[in-house]
N, C-alpha and C positions, 0 to 999 in steps of 0.2 A: 555224635558227629565225628569225634576224634577217631573212633574205631572204623567208621566208614572211610575216612580219608586214608587210614592205614591200609585197609583192604584194597582200595583203589591203587595206592602206591605199589603194594606187593603185586597186584595184578599187572600193572604196567611193566614192572621188572620182569615178570615171568613171560610176557607176551612173545618176545623174540624166540624164546626156547620152545614155546608151544607151536609157533609157526614153523620153526625148523623141524621139529619132530613130525608135524603133520606132513610137510613136504617130503621128508625122508620116508615116511610110511607110504605115501602115494606113489613114490618113484620105485622103479624096478632096480634092484641091486644087480650089477653086472660084474663086479670085481671088488678087490680090496687092496689096500696099500701094503706092499711088501717091504718097503723101506723108504725112509725120508731123511735127507740131510738139509739143514737150514729150514727155510720157511716154505710151506706148501699149503694150498687151500683149495676147496671146491666151492663152486657157486652155482646155485639153481634158483631162478626166479628172484634175483636180488638178495637171496639169503646166502651168506658166506659162512663157511665153517673151516676151521684149521684142520689139517690132516696130520695124523700120526700113524705109527705102525698099526696095521690090522684095521684101520678105519675103512668103512664100506665106501664103494664108489657106485654112484647111481647113474642110470641112463639119463641123457640130456644135461648132465652136469658139465660145467667147464672146470677142469682142474688146471692149476697154475702153480708155478714156482717163482720164488724170489731171486734176488741177486745171490750168486755163489751157492745155489741150492740144487738139490737133485731129488727126484721122486721115482720110485719103482712101483708099478701097478700090475697086479696079476688079474687077468681076465679069464675066468674059467680055469681049466686044468692046464691048458697047453699054450697059453699066450702071456708074454710079459712085455710091457711097454715101459721104457725108461725115458724120463724127461730131464734135460739139462736146465741150466739157469734161465730164468725169465721166459719159460715156455708156457704156452696156453693150448690145451687140447680139449675138445668136446667130443664125447661119445654119443653120436647121433642115433645109432641103431646097433645093437649087438645081440646075437644069439650065441650063447655060450658054446665055444668050440665049433661053431658052424660058420660064422662070418658076421660082417657088419660094416658100418660106415663111421668114420671119424673125421673131425676137422682139426687140422693143426694150424692154429692161427699165428703162432710165432714160436721161435726157439727151436732147439734141437730135440730130436726124438730117435730112439732105437726101438724098432719093432722086432720081436722074436716070437714067432708063433707058428702053429700048424692048424689053421682053420680047415676043416675037412671037406666042406661042401662049397659054399658060395664064395669063399674068400672074403677079403676085407678091402674096402676102398678108403684111402686117406686123401682128403681134400686139403689143399692149402691155397693161399693167394697166388702161388706160383704154378702149381701143377696138380693133376689128379694122378694118384699112384694106386694101381690095381695090384693086389697082393694075393698070392696063394702061399702055402707053407714056406716061410722064408725068414731070414734075418737081414734087416736092412736099416740104414741110417737115412734120415731126412732132416734137413735144417741148414743153418748157417755154416758155411765151410769155405775158407779162402775168400771171404767177403762177398759171397754169393750164396744162393740156395742150391745145395747139392743133394743128390740121392746116390747112395752107394749100397751095393748088395754084397753082404758077407756070405750068404748061403741062399740057394734057391734062385728065384728070378722075380722081377717085378716089371710092370709096364708103366711107363711115365708118359702122360699126355699133357700137352700145353700148347695153346695157340693153334689148335688144329693139327698138330704133328705129334707123333708117337714114337718112342724108342723102347726097346726091351733090353733090360739089364740082366746079366747072369753073374755068377759068383766072381768077385774081384773087379767088377765093372761099375762105372759111375757116369753120371751126367750132371750138367749144371743148367739152371734156368736163371739167367742173369737179372731179370726183373719180371714183375707180374706182366703178363701179356707177351713175353718173349717165348720163343720155341726152345726145346731142349737142345743142348749142344750134342755133337756126335758122341757116341758111346766110346769110352776109353777106359783103360785100366788105371786105377788110382795108385799113386806111389805110396810106399809104406809110411812116410812121414805124414801125409795127408790123412791116411786111414787112422793112424794112431791119434792124431789131433781130433778127428771127428768122434772116435769112440771115447776119448778122454772127456769130451764135452758132455757126455751123458752118463759117466760112471764116477 
């Protein structure tokens, strides 16, 4: 009887690890962690795992960072995504070096990539950002949701309106459901602050 209770106890302890392993095997790996500062985790079907350098990133996972934390993710050979503190990003669909869809639920993000064919779409509560090979920032900036292009171009759509940003240009969406503000060049201080929030 004692042995049976011991086996049941050990089995109960091992169950979360078995479930996590099964989910990881069932999911498709789309990238890996390039670097992490502070706390970062990935969550899939209510199973959470802490992230460290070289940890795999799987399709449909939501990756998140804690307070004063940073996370760098490499997707394929040509794309890097950096998240600042208290960010949440879900990779909904991704074909390595071809394109995909992501959902930025909160926090700042820097996308730096060269998807060759279909491009990438980044959804957020504020706007839809259509991306081809480019480097851009999206997230909190000057107490609003801002999008800034450091290289290439992106198309920002919100509330039925659309603007196209080129290198050095940005736009703001003041709240969910608002339209993008007119395109303008961001000042050097605002650019520095935005990039510092993800590095």
